[in-house]
N, CA, C and O atoms as a CHARMM CRD file, in Angstrom:
* protein
*
  352
    1    1 MET  N    104.57400 103.13400 106.08300 PROA 1      0.00000
    2    1 MET  CA   104.08400 102.34400 105.18300 PROA 1      0.00000
    3    1 MET  C    102.79700 101.26300 105.55400 PROA 1      0.00000
    4    1 MET  O    103.24400 100.36100 106.26200 PROA 1      0.00000
    5    2 ARG  N    101.53100 101.11700 105.31700 PROA 2      0.00000
    6    2 ARG  CA   100.51300 100.28700 105.85800 PROA 2      0.00000
    7    2 ARG  C     99.29300  99.66300 104.73400 PROA 2      0.00000
    8    2 ARG  O     98.93900 100.14300 103.65600 PROA 2      0.00000
    9    3 THR  N     99.06900  99.07400 105.06700 PROA 3      0.00000
   10    3 THR  CA    97.84300  98.06300 103.78000 PROA 3      0.00000
   11    3 THR  C     97.44200  99.08100 103.31000 PROA 3      0.00000
   12    3 THR  O     97.33600 100.13900 103.93200 PROA 3      0.00000
   13    4 GLY  N     97.14500  98.88900 102.06700 PROA 4      0.00000
   14    4 GLY  CA    96.54700 100.08000 101.16600 PROA 4      0.00000
   15    4 GLY  C     97.45300 101.34100 100.48200 PROA 4      0.00000
   16    4 GLY  O     97.15300 101.86800  99.41100 PROA 4      0.00000
   17    5 ASP  N     98.29900 101.61500 101.08200 PROA 5      0.00000
   18    5 ASP  CA    99.00700 102.17100 100.43100 PROA 5      0.00000
   19    5 ASP  C     99.68800 102.10900  99.12900 PROA 5      0.00000
   20    5 ASP  O     99.67900 100.99600  98.60400 PROA 5      0.00000
   21    6 THR  N    100.18900 102.91500  98.58800 PROA 6      0.00000
   22    6 THR  CA   101.10300 102.30200  97.11400 PROA 6      0.00000
   23    6 THR  C    102.25500 102.56500  97.03900 PROA 6      0.00000
   24    6 THR  O    102.36200 103.79000  96.96900 PROA 6      0.00000
   25    7 VAL  N    103.38700 101.98600  97.01100 PROA 7      0.00000
   26    7 VAL  CA   104.77400 101.53600  96.95000 PROA 7      0.00000
   27    7 VAL  C    105.36900 101.32500  96.03300 PROA 7      0.00000
   28    7 VAL  O    104.71600 100.99000  95.04500 PROA 7      0.00000
   29    8 TRP  N    106.67400 101.40000  95.92100 PROA 8      0.00000
   30    8 TRP  CA   107.46200 101.36800  94.75100 PROA 8      0.00000
   31    8 TRP  C    108.23700  99.98100  95.15900 PROA 8      0.00000
   32    8 TRP  O    108.57800 100.01500  96.34100 PROA 8      0.00000
   33    9 VAL  N    108.62500  98.69600  94.44600 PROA 9      0.00000
   34    9 VAL  CA   109.21700  97.65800  94.23200 PROA 9      0.00000
   35    9 VAL  C    109.97900  97.42500  93.41700 PROA 9      0.00000
   36    9 VAL  O    109.62900  97.43700  92.23700 PROA 9      0.00000
   37   10 HSD  N    111.28900  97.13400  93.79500 PROA 10     0.00000
   38   10 HSD  CA   112.29100  96.34700  92.65800 PROA 10     0.00000
   39   10 HSD  C    113.14800  95.58200  93.27900 PROA 10     0.00000
   40   10 HSD  O    113.35900  95.60500  94.49100 PROA 10     0.00000
   41   11 PRO  N    113.85400  94.63300  92.20000 PROA 11     0.00000
   42   11 PRO  CA   115.03500  94.01200  93.02500 PROA 11     0.00000
   43   11 PRO  C    116.08300  94.88200  93.73500 PROA 11     0.00000
   44   11 PRO  O    116.18200  96.05800  93.38600 PROA 11     0.00000
   45   12 ASN  N    116.92200  94.36300  94.76600 PROA 12     0.00000
   46   12 ASN  CA   118.31300  95.09300  95.02000 PROA 12     0.00000
   47   12 ASN  C    119.00600  95.68700  94.19600 PROA 12     0.00000
   48   12 ASN  O    119.52500  94.97200  93.34000 PROA 12     0.00000
   49   13 SER  N    119.19600  96.73900  94.15400 PROA 13     0.00000
   50   13 SER  CA   120.62400  97.46600  92.99400 PROA 13     0.00000
   51   13 SER  C    119.69800  97.47200  91.83400 PROA 13     0.00000
   52   13 SER  O    120.37700  97.31400  90.81900 PROA 13     0.00000
   53   14 GLU  N    118.23700  97.60600  91.50400 PROA 14     0.00000
   54   14 GLU  CA   117.69100  98.04200  90.49300 PROA 14     0.00000
   55   14 GLU  C    116.80400  99.11700  90.44800 PROA 14     0.00000
   56   14 GLU  O    115.83400  98.92800  89.71500 PROA 14     0.00000
   57   15 ASP  N    116.85900 100.20400  91.02800 PROA 15     0.00000
   58   15 ASP  CA   115.77900 101.03900  91.36200 PROA 15     0.00000
   59   15 ASP  C    115.39800 101.51300  89.59100 PROA 15     0.00000
   60   15 ASP  O    114.21400 101.25100  89.37800 PROA 15     0.00000
   61   16 ARG  N    115.82300 101.88500  88.82200 PROA 16     0.00000
   62   16 ARG  CA   115.55600 102.07200  87.61900 PROA 16     0.00000
   63   16 ARG  C    114.27800 101.14400  87.32300 PROA 16     0.00000
   64   16 ARG  O    113.33000 101.68100  86.75000 PROA 16     0.00000
   65   17 CYS  N    114.21600 100.20400  87.56600 PROA 17     0.00000
   66   17 CYS  CA   113.32700  99.10700  87.27400 PROA 17     0.00000
   67   17 CYS  C    111.61000  99.13500  88.41600 PROA 17     0.00000
   68   17 CYS  O    110.56700  98.48000  88.39900 PROA 17     0.00000
   69   18 ALA  N    112.08600 100.13200  89.16100 PROA 18     0.00000
   70   18 ALA  CA   111.14100 100.04100  90.14900 PROA 18     0.00000
   71   18 ALA  C    109.61900 100.16300  89.31700 PROA 18     0.00000
   72   18 ALA  O    109.39200 100.81200  88.29600 PROA 18     0.00000
   73   19 MET  N    108.58200  99.23600  90.18700 PROA 19     0.00000
   74   19 MET  CA   106.80200  98.92200  89.64000 PROA 19     0.00000
   75   19 MET  C    106.35600  99.43900  90.69900 PROA 19     0.00000
   76   19 MET  O    106.89100  99.27300  91.79600 PROA 19     0.00000
   77   20 ALA  N    105.23700 100.18700  90.48400 PROA 20     0.00000
   78   20 ALA  CA   104.16400 100.90100  91.37400 PROA 20     0.00000
   79   20 ALA  C    103.35700  99.28100  91.87300 PROA 20     0.00000
   80   20 ALA  O    102.98100  98.50700  90.99300 PROA 20     0.00000
   81   21 ALA  N    103.21100  99.01100  93.08400 PROA 21     0.00000
   82   21 ALA  CA   102.52200  98.27400  93.67900 PROA 21     0.00000
   83   21 ALA  C    101.68600  98.67200  94.95500 PROA 21     0.00000
   84   21 ALA  O    102.04500  99.57600  95.71100 PROA 21     0.00000
   85   22 HSD  N    100.34900  97.79800  95.16300 PROA 22     0.00000
   86   22 HSD  CA    99.64400  98.30100  96.27400 PROA 22     0.00000
   87   22 HSD  C     99.81000  97.18900  97.42700 PROA 22     0.00000
   88   22 HSD  O     99.58700  96.01700  97.12100 PROA 22     0.00000
   89   23 VAL  N    100.13300  97.46200  98.53400 PROA 23     0.00000
   90   23 VAL  CA   100.23700  96.91900  99.69100 PROA 23     0.00000
   91   23 VAL  C     98.85700  96.48000 100.25700 PROA 23     0.00000
   92   23 VAL  O     98.13300  97.30600 100.81200 PROA 23     0.00000
   93   24 ASP  N     98.50500  95.21500 100.12100 PROA 24     0.00000
   94   24 ASP  CA    97.25900  94.09000  99.85800 PROA 24     0.00000
   95   24 ASP  C     97.40200  94.06700 101.31000 PROA 24     0.00000
   96   24 ASP  O     96.47600  94.62200 101.90100 PROA 24     0.00000
   97   25 LEU  N     98.46300  93.49400 102.14500 PROA 25     0.00000
   98   25 LEU  CA    98.74600  93.17500 103.35100 PROA 25     0.00000
   99   25 LEU  C    100.18600  93.39400 103.99800 PROA 25     0.00000
  100   25 LEU  O    101.16700  92.89500 103.44600 PROA 25     0.00000
  101   26 LEU  N    100.28700  93.98900 104.93000 PROA 26     0.00000
  102   26 LEU  CA   101.52800  94.57300 105.76900 PROA 26     0.00000
  103   26 LEU  C    101.38000  93.65400 107.21900 PROA 26     0.00000
  104   26 LEU  O    100.61800  94.18900 108.02400 PROA 26     0.00000
  105   27 SER  N    101.86600  92.61700 107.58700 PROA 27     0.00000
  106   27 SER  CA   101.76000  92.16900 108.81700 PROA 27     0.00000
  107   27 SER  C    101.82100  92.95600 110.05600 PROA 27     0.00000
  108   27 SER  O    102.24000  94.08800 109.81200 PROA 27     0.00000
  109   28 ALA  N    101.55800  92.76900 111.27500 PROA 28     0.00000
  110   28 ALA  CA   101.21400  93.91100 112.36600 PROA 28     0.00000
  111   28 ALA  C    102.94300  93.97800 113.03600 PROA 28     0.00000
  112   28 ALA  O    103.34500  94.77800 113.88100 PROA 28     0.00000
  113   29 ASN  N    103.63800  93.03100 112.44700 PROA 29     0.00000
  114   29 ASN  CA   105.03300  93.05600 113.43000 PROA 29     0.00000
  115   29 ASN  C    106.00300  94.09900 112.13000 PROA 29     0.00000
  116   29 ASN  O    107.07600  94.65800 112.35600 PROA 29     0.00000
  117   30 GLY  N    105.23500  94.11600 110.80300 PROA 30     0.00000
  118   30 GLY  CA   106.07500  94.31800 109.83700 PROA 30     0.00000
  119   30 GLY  C    106.96500  93.75400 109.19700 PROA 30     0.00000
  120   30 GLY  O    107.59000  94.45100 108.39800 PROA 30     0.00000
  121   31 LYS  N    107.31300  92.32900 109.33000 PROA 31     0.00000
  122   31 LYS  CA   108.05000  91.61600 108.44000 PROA 31     0.00000
  123   31 LYS  C    107.41400  90.91800 107.25200 PROA 31     0.00000
  124   31 LYS  O    108.05800  90.30800 106.39900 PROA 31     0.00000
  125   32 SER  N    106.41400  91.02400 107.26500 PROA 32     0.00000
  126   32 SER  CA   105.81300  89.82900 105.94000 PROA 32     0.00000
  127   32 SER  C    104.60700  91.00300 105.39200 PROA 32     0.00000
  128   32 SER  O    103.84200  91.76300 105.98500 PROA 32     0.00000
  129   33 ILE  N    104.83700  90.76100 104.21100 PROA 33     0.00000
  130   33 ILE  CA   103.54200  91.74400 103.03200 PROA 33     0.00000
  131   33 ILE  C    103.60300  91.24600 101.77900 PROA 33     0.00000
  132   33 ILE  O    104.62500  90.76400 101.29000 PROA 33     0.00000
  133   34 ALA  N    102.25400  91.36500 101.07700 PROA 34     0.00000
  134   34 ALA  CA   101.88500  90.77500  99.61200 PROA 34     0.00000
  135   34 ALA  C    101.46100  92.47400  99.49200 PROA 34     0.00000
  136   34 ALA  O    100.86200  93.36800 100.08900 PROA 34     0.00000
  137   35 LEU  N    102.22500  92.19000  98.29500 PROA 35     0.00000
  138   35 LEU  CA   102.22800  93.46200  96.91800 PROA 35     0.00000
  139   35 LEU  C    101.51600  92.88300  95.81900 PROA 35     0.00000
  140   35 LEU  O    101.76400  91.80700  95.27500 PROA 35     0.00000
  141   36 ARG  N    100.40700  93.87800  95.48600 PROA 36     0.00000
  142   36 ARG  CA    99.44500  93.64800  94.00500 PROA 36     0.00000
  143   36 ARG  C    100.21700  94.54700  93.31400 PROA 36     0.00000
  144   36 ARG  O    100.30300  95.75400  93.54200 PROA 36     0.00000
  145   37 LEU  N    100.91800  93.75600  92.24300 PROA 37     0.00000
  146   37 LEU  CA   101.64900  95.18300  91.22200 PROA 37     0.00000
  147   37 LEU  C    100.60000  95.40200  89.92300 PROA 37     0.00000
  148   37 LEU  O     99.80600  94.70800  89.28900 PROA 37     0.00000
  149   38 HSD  N    100.99900  96.55100  89.91600 PROA 38     0.00000
  150   38 HSD  CA    99.81800  97.46100  88.46200 PROA 38     0.00000
  151   38 HSD  C     99.99300  96.73000  87.51200 PROA 38     0.00000
  152   38 HSD  O     99.02900  96.40400  86.81900 PROA 38     0.00000
  153   39 GLU  N    101.16900  96.31900  87.25600 PROA 39     0.00000
  154   39 GLU  CA   101.27400  95.93200  85.98200 PROA 39     0.00000
  155   39 GLU  C    102.62300  94.99300  85.93700 PROA 39     0.00000
  156   39 GLU  O    103.44300  95.26900  86.81200 PROA 39     0.00000
  157   40 LYS  N    103.07700  93.59000  84.76600 PROA 40     0.00000
  158   40 LYS  CA   103.86500  93.18100  84.82200 PROA 40     0.00000
  159   40 LYS  C    105.20200  93.95600  84.96300 PROA 40     0.00000
  160   40 LYS  O    105.25800  94.92700  84.20900 PROA 40     0.00000
  161   41 PRO  N    106.39800  93.74300  85.82300 PROA 41     0.00000
  162   41 PRO  CA   107.39700  94.24300  85.29100 PROA 41     0.00000
  163   41 PRO  C    108.12900  93.45400  84.28200 PROA 41     0.00000
  164   41 PRO  O    107.78500  92.37500  83.79900 PROA 41     0.00000
  165   42 SER  N    109.21100  94.16200  84.02900 PROA 42     0.00000
  166   42 SER  CA   110.53000  93.33400  83.25600 PROA 42     0.00000
  167   42 SER  C    111.23200  92.34400  84.29100 PROA 42     0.00000
  168   42 SER  O    111.65200  91.28400  83.82800 PROA 42     0.00000
  169   43 TRP  N    111.35700  92.53500  85.32400 PROA 43     0.00000
  170   43 TRP  CA   112.14900  91.63900  85.73000 PROA 43     0.00000
  171   43 TRP  C    111.47200  90.45100  86.47300 PROA 43     0.00000
  172   43 TRP  O    112.10000  89.67400  87.19300 PROA 43     0.00000
  173   44 PHE  N    109.92000  90.36900  86.19500 PROA 44     0.00000
  174   44 PHE  CA   108.92600  89.21100  86.62600 PROA 44     0.00000
  175   44 PHE  C    109.22000  88.27500  86.53500 PROA 44     0.00000
  176   44 PHE  O    109.97000  88.21100  85.56100 PROA 44     0.00000
  177   45 ARG  N    109.04300  86.91000  87.20400 PROA 45     0.00000
  178   45 ARG  CA   109.58300  85.67000  86.29100 PROA 45     0.00000
  179   45 ARG  C    108.66700  84.91600  87.53200 PROA 45     0.00000
  180   45 ARG  O    109.02900  84.66400  88.68100 PROA 45     0.00000
  181   46 ILE  N    107.50100  84.68300  86.94900 PROA 46     0.00000
  182   46 ILE  CA   106.59300  83.57000  88.13000 PROA 46     0.00000
  183   46 ILE  C    107.35600  82.45300  88.45000 PROA 46     0.00000
  184   46 ILE  O    107.19900  82.06600  89.60800 PROA 46     0.00000
  185   47 ALA  N    108.35200  81.64400  87.57400 PROA 47     0.00000
  186   47 ALA  CA   109.07000  80.49100  88.27400 PROA 47     0.00000
  187   47 ALA  C    110.23900  80.95900  89.24200 PROA 47     0.00000
  188   47 ALA  O    110.80500  80.03800  89.83200 PROA 47     0.00000
  189   48 ASP  N    110.69300  82.26800  89.50100 PROA 48     0.00000
  190   48 ASP  CA   111.80400  81.95000  90.04500 PROA 48     0.00000
  191   48 ASP  C    111.33300  82.77900  91.86100 PROA 48     0.00000
  192   48 ASP  O    112.06700  83.14600  92.77900 PROA 48     0.00000
  193   49 GLY  N    109.97800  82.78800  91.72300 PROA 49     0.00000
  194   49 GLY  CA   109.76000  83.31300  93.57700 PROA 49     0.00000
  195   49 GLY  C    108.15700  82.88100  93.63600 PROA 49     0.00000
  196   49 GLY  O    107.46600  82.30000  92.79900 PROA 49     0.00000
  197   50 ALA  N    107.85700  83.36600  94.88200 PROA 50     0.00000
  198   50 ALA  CA   106.65100  83.48500  95.19400 PROA 50     0.00000
  199   50 ALA  C    105.40100  84.74500  94.64200 PROA 50     0.00000
  200   50 ALA  O    104.70400  85.53900  95.27300 PROA 50     0.00000
  201   51 PHE  N    105.49100  84.56700  93.77800 PROA 51     0.00000
  202   51 PHE  CA   104.39200  84.86500  92.97400 PROA 51     0.00000
  203   51 PHE  C    102.90600  84.72200  92.73000 PROA 51     0.00000
  204   51 PHE  O    102.78100  83.50200  92.83000 PROA 51     0.00000
  205   52 LEU  N    101.97000  85.09500  92.52900 PROA 52     0.00000
  206   52 LEU  CA   100.67100  84.26900  92.55700 PROA 52     0.00000
  207   52 LEU  C    100.15700  85.29200  91.12500 PROA 52     0.00000
  208   52 LEU  O    100.16700  86.52200  91.16200 PROA 52     0.00000
  209   53 HSD  N     99.75500  84.52300  89.99200 PROA 53     0.00000
  210   53 HSD  CA    99.19500  85.13300  88.87700 PROA 53     0.00000
  211   53 HSD  C     97.24600  84.49300  89.09700 PROA 53     0.00000
  212   53 HSD  O     96.66600  83.40700  89.12000 PROA 53     0.00000
  213   54 LYS  N     96.96400  85.61900  89.18700 PROA 54     0.00000
  214   54 LYS  CA    95.54100  85.57400  89.58200 PROA 54     0.00000
  215   54 LYS  C     94.41500  85.76800  88.24800 PROA 54     0.00000
  216   54 LYS  O     94.95300  86.28000  87.26600 PROA 54     0.00000
  217   55 ASP  N     93.27600  85.51100  88.11500 PROA 55     0.00000
  218   55 ASP  CA    92.77400  84.78200  87.20700 PROA 55     0.00000
  219   55 ASP  C     91.90600  86.19500  86.74000 PROA 55     0.00000
  220   55 ASP  O     90.96100  86.06900  85.96100 PROA 55     0.00000
  221   56 ASP  N     92.23300  87.33700  87.18700 PROA 56     0.00000
  222   56 ASP  CA    91.47800  88.34200  86.84000 PROA 56     0.00000
  223   56 ASP  C     92.65700  89.26400  86.53300 PROA 56     0.00000
  224   56 ASP  O     92.55700  90.48500  86.64900 PROA 56     0.00000
  225   57 GLY  N     94.30900  88.35700  85.95100 PROA 57     0.00000
  226   57 GLY  CA    95.21600  89.71800  85.47400 PROA 57     0.00000
  227   57 GLY  C     96.20300  90.15200  86.91600 PROA 57     0.00000
  228   57 GLY  O     97.23000  90.80800  86.73900 PROA 57     0.00000
  229   58 ARG  N     95.79200  89.72900  88.30100 PROA 58     0.00000
  230   58 ARG  CA    96.78900  90.61300  89.38100 PROA 58     0.00000
  231   58 ARG  C     98.03800  89.66700  89.37500 PROA 58     0.00000
  232   58 ARG  O     98.16600  88.50700  88.98400 PROA 58     0.00000
  233   59 ILE  N     98.77100  90.40900  89.84800 PROA 59     0.00000
  234   59 ILE  CA    99.99500  89.73200  90.24900 PROA 59     0.00000
  235   59 ILE  C     99.96000  90.06500  91.87900 PROA 59     0.00000
  236   59 ILE  O     99.71700  91.09800  92.50400 PROA 59     0.00000
  237   60 GLU  N    100.19400  89.17200  92.14100 PROA 60     0.00000
  238   60 GLU  CA   100.68000  89.30300  93.98600 PROA 60     0.00000
  239   60 GLU  C    102.24300  88.55600  94.18500 PROA 60     0.00000
  240   60 GLU  O    102.68800  87.53800  93.65400 PROA 60     0.00000
  241   61 MET  N    102.73800  89.30300  94.96400 PROA 61     0.00000
  242   61 MET  CA   104.21500  89.40900  95.81400 PROA 61     0.00000
  243   61 MET  C    104.01300  89.18000  97.06700 PROA 61     0.00000
  244   61 MET  O    103.36300  89.87500  97.84800 PROA 61     0.00000
  245   62 LEU  N    104.71200  87.94900  97.32600 PROA 62     0.00000
  246   62 LEU  CA   104.46200  87.92600  98.88200 PROA 62     0.00000
  247   62 LEU  C    106.48600  87.94300  99.34400 PROA 62     0.00000
  248   62 LEU  O    107.33300  87.28300  98.74200 PROA 62     0.00000
  249   63 LEU  N    106.71600  88.76200 100.37200 PROA 63     0.00000
  250   63 LEU  CA   107.66100  89.12900 100.79300 PROA 63     0.00000
  251   63 LEU  C    108.05800  88.70600 102.27300 PROA 63     0.00000
  252   63 LEU  O    107.01100  88.58900 102.91100 PROA 63     0.00000
  253   64 LEU  N    109.17400  88.43000 103.07100 PROA 64     0.00000
  254   64 LEU  CA   109.40500  88.68300 104.03400 PROA 64     0.00000
  255   64 LEU  C    110.70600  89.12400 104.32500 PROA 64     0.00000
  256   64 LEU  O    111.60700  89.00200 103.49400 PROA 64     0.00000
  257   65 ARG  N    110.93900  89.78300 105.77800 PROA 65     0.00000
  258   65 ARG  CA   112.16900  90.18100 106.66400 PROA 65     0.00000
  259   65 ARG  C    112.52400  89.82800 107.81300 PROA 65     0.00000
  260   65 ARG  O    111.68200  89.40000 108.60300 PROA 65     0.00000
  261   66 ASP  N    113.62800  89.91600 108.09400 PROA 66     0.00000
  262   66 ASP  CA   114.09700  89.22000 109.28300 PROA 66     0.00000
  263   66 ASP  C    113.90400  90.19600 110.65300 PROA 66     0.00000
  264   66 ASP  O    114.06900  89.77300 111.79800 PROA 66     0.00000
  265   67 SER  N    113.45200  91.84200 110.25000 PROA 67     0.00000
  266   67 SER  CA   113.34100  92.58600 111.18300 PROA 67     0.00000
  267   67 SER  C    112.96400  93.88000 110.48500 PROA 67     0.00000
  268   67 SER  O    113.18300  93.91900 109.27500 PROA 67     0.00000
  269   68 VAL  N    112.54500  94.71200 110.94200 PROA 68     0.00000
  270   68 VAL  CA   112.14600  96.10300 109.90100 PROA 68     0.00000
  271   68 VAL  C    113.20200  96.68600 110.02700 PROA 68     0.00000
  272   68 VAL  O    113.96900  96.84000 110.97700 PROA 68     0.00000
  273   69 GLY  N    113.19800  97.02600 108.93800 PROA 69     0.00000
  274   69 GLY  CA   114.59500  97.51600 108.11700 PROA 69     0.00000
  275   69 GLY  C    115.48900  96.54200 107.43100 PROA 69     0.00000
  276   69 GLY  O    116.51500  96.98400 106.91400 PROA 69     0.00000
  277   70 ALA  N    115.26300  95.45400 107.37400 PROA 70     0.00000
  278   70 ALA  CA   116.03100  94.72600 106.79200 PROA 70     0.00000
  279   70 ALA  C    115.38900  94.53300 105.41300 PROA 70     0.00000
  280   70 ALA  O    114.29300  94.99700 105.09800 PROA 70     0.00000
  281   71 PRO  N    116.20800  93.78000 104.60500 PROA 71     0.00000
  282   71 PRO  CA   115.62300  93.51600 103.53000 PROA 71     0.00000
  283   71 PRO  C    114.51900  93.12800 103.27600 PROA 71     0.00000
  284   71 PRO  O    113.97200  92.73300 104.30700 PROA 71     0.00000
  285   72 TRP  N    113.66700  93.00300 102.07800 PROA 72     0.00000
  286   72 TRP  CA   112.58700  92.38200 102.18200 PROA 72     0.00000
  287   72 TRP  C    113.16600  90.86100 100.72600 PROA 72     0.00000
  288   72 TRP  O    113.90800  90.86400  99.74400 PROA 72     0.00000
  289   73 VAL  N    112.41600  89.97300 101.31400 PROA 73     0.00000
  290   73 VAL  CA   113.29800  88.89200 100.63700 PROA 73     0.00000
  291   73 VAL  C    112.26800  87.69200  99.87500 PROA 73     0.00000
  292   73 VAL  O    111.33600  87.34300 100.60000 PROA 73     0.00000
  293   74 ASP  N    112.32100  87.08500  98.62700 PROA 74     0.00000
  294   74 ASP  CA   111.28800  86.42400  98.23400 PROA 74     0.00000
  295   74 ASP  C    111.55400  84.89900  99.03600 PROA 74     0.00000
  296   74 ASP  O    112.66600  84.37200  99.06900 PROA 74     0.00000
  297   75 THR  N    110.47900  84.38100  99.58800 PROA 75     0.00000
  298   75 THR  CA   110.83700  83.01400 100.35700 PROA 75     0.00000
  299   75 THR  C    111.30900  81.61800  99.39700 PROA 75     0.00000
  300   75 THR  O    111.86400  80.63400  99.88500 PROA 75     0.00000
  301   76 VAL  N    111.01200  81.75100  98.16300 PROA 76     0.00000
  302   76 VAL  CA   111.33500  80.54700  97.38400 PROA 76     0.00000
  303   76 VAL  C    112.43800  81.06500  96.58100 PROA 76     0.00000
  304   76 VAL  O    113.19600  80.18800  96.16600 PROA 76     0.00000
  305   77 SER  N    112.66100  81.99600  96.32800 PROA 77     0.00000
  306   77 SER  CA   114.37500  82.51100  95.25500 PROA 77     0.00000
  307   77 SER  C    115.17800  82.79100  96.08800 PROA 77     0.00000
  308   77 SER  O    116.29700  82.30300  95.92900 PROA 77     0.00000
  309   78 GLY  N    114.90300  83.83600  97.51600 PROA 78     0.00000
  310   78 GLY  CA   115.79100  84.19800  98.11100 PROA 78     0.00000
  311   78 GLY  C    116.14600  85.41000  97.48700 PROA 78     0.00000
  312   78 GLY  O    117.11100  85.83900  98.11900 PROA 78     0.00000
  313   79 LEU  N    115.82400  86.28700  96.44700 PROA 79     0.00000
  314   79 LEU  CA   115.83300  87.19000  95.81900 PROA 79     0.00000
  315   79 LEU  C    115.69000  87.86800  96.68100 PROA 79     0.00000
  316   79 LEU  O    114.87200  87.53300  97.53800 PROA 79     0.00000
  317   80 GLU  N    116.53400  89.29900  96.84500 PROA 80     0.00000
  318   80 GLU  CA   116.14700  90.61100  97.76000 PROA 80     0.00000
  319   80 GLU  C    115.66700  91.61600  97.14300 PROA 80     0.00000
  320   80 GLU  O    116.19600  91.99700  96.09900 PROA 80     0.00000
  321   81 TYR  N    114.48600  92.28800  97.71100 PROA 81     0.00000
  322   81 TYR  CA   113.73900  93.57600  96.99400 PROA 81     0.00000
  323   81 TYR  C    113.66100  94.38200  98.06700 PROA 81     0.00000
  324   81 TYR  O    113.66200  94.02600  99.24500 PROA 81     0.00000
  325   82 GLU  N    113.55300  96.10600  97.39300 PROA 82     0.00000
  326   82 GLU  CA   113.16800  97.07500  98.09300 PROA 82     0.00000
  327   82 GLU  C    112.04100  97.59500  97.81400 PROA 82     0.00000
  328   82 GLU  O    111.46300  97.57400  96.72700 PROA 82     0.00000
  329   83 ILE  N    111.66300  98.13700  98.92200 PROA 83     0.00000
  330   83 ILE  CA   110.10500  98.52500  98.87500 PROA 83     0.00000
  331   83 ILE  C    110.21600 100.02600  99.56600 PROA 83     0.00000
  332   83 ILE  O    110.59300 100.16300 100.73000 PROA 83     0.00000
  333   84 SER  N    109.80900 101.24300  98.63000 PROA 84     0.00000
  334   84 SER  CA   109.52300 102.25900  98.99400 PROA 84     0.00000
  335   84 SER  C    108.47000 102.93100  98.64200 PROA 84     0.00000
  336   84 SER  O    107.93200 102.93800  97.53500 PROA 84     0.00000
  337   85 GLU  N    108.05500 103.72400  99.96000 PROA 85     0.00000
  338   85 GLU  CA   106.62000 104.41000 100.13400 PROA 85     0.00000
  339   85 GLU  C    107.01200 105.50700  98.70900 PROA 85     0.00000
  340   85 GLU  O    108.00600 106.12600  98.32800 PROA 85     0.00000
  341   86 ALA  N    105.33400 105.27000  98.14700 PROA 86     0.00000
  342   86 ALA  CA   105.23600 106.26800  97.17100 PROA 86     0.00000
  343   86 ALA  C    104.57500 107.70900  97.40300 PROA 86     0.00000
  344   86 ALA  O    103.57300 107.98200  98.06400 PROA 86     0.00000
  345   87 LYS  N    105.42500 108.55800  96.66700 PROA 87     0.00000
  346   87 LYS  CA   104.66500 109.94200  97.46700 PROA 87     0.00000
  347   87 LYS  C    103.58600 110.28800  96.94600 PROA 87     0.00000
  348   87 LYS  O    103.29400 109.95200  95.79800 PROA 87     0.00000
  349   88 PRO  N    102.94600 110.89000  97.57100 PROA 88     0.00000
  350   88 PRO  CA   101.26600 111.27800  97.07900 PROA 88     0.00000
  351   88 PRO  C    101.61700 112.37600  95.96300 PROA 88     0.00000
  352   88 PRO  O    100.71400 112.93200  95.33800 PROA 88     0.00000
């Protein structure tokens, strides 16, 4: 996964709710990521985490993890998310 890729993101154990997202930025160490969601998912709650809603309607999601391979965690809510690469 790299900056510019399209990925699937969803809360842990809710893979049927996966939403396509664009990787706006992935840190060099692979421990932080900024995702731009293509549309508002059913599990989206602006007050429940580090989501930024921009004036142009884009939704940005900011997540961190302790190590590569560890779950992605929202720093505000502590909720865990899974991110997987979308196949072309």
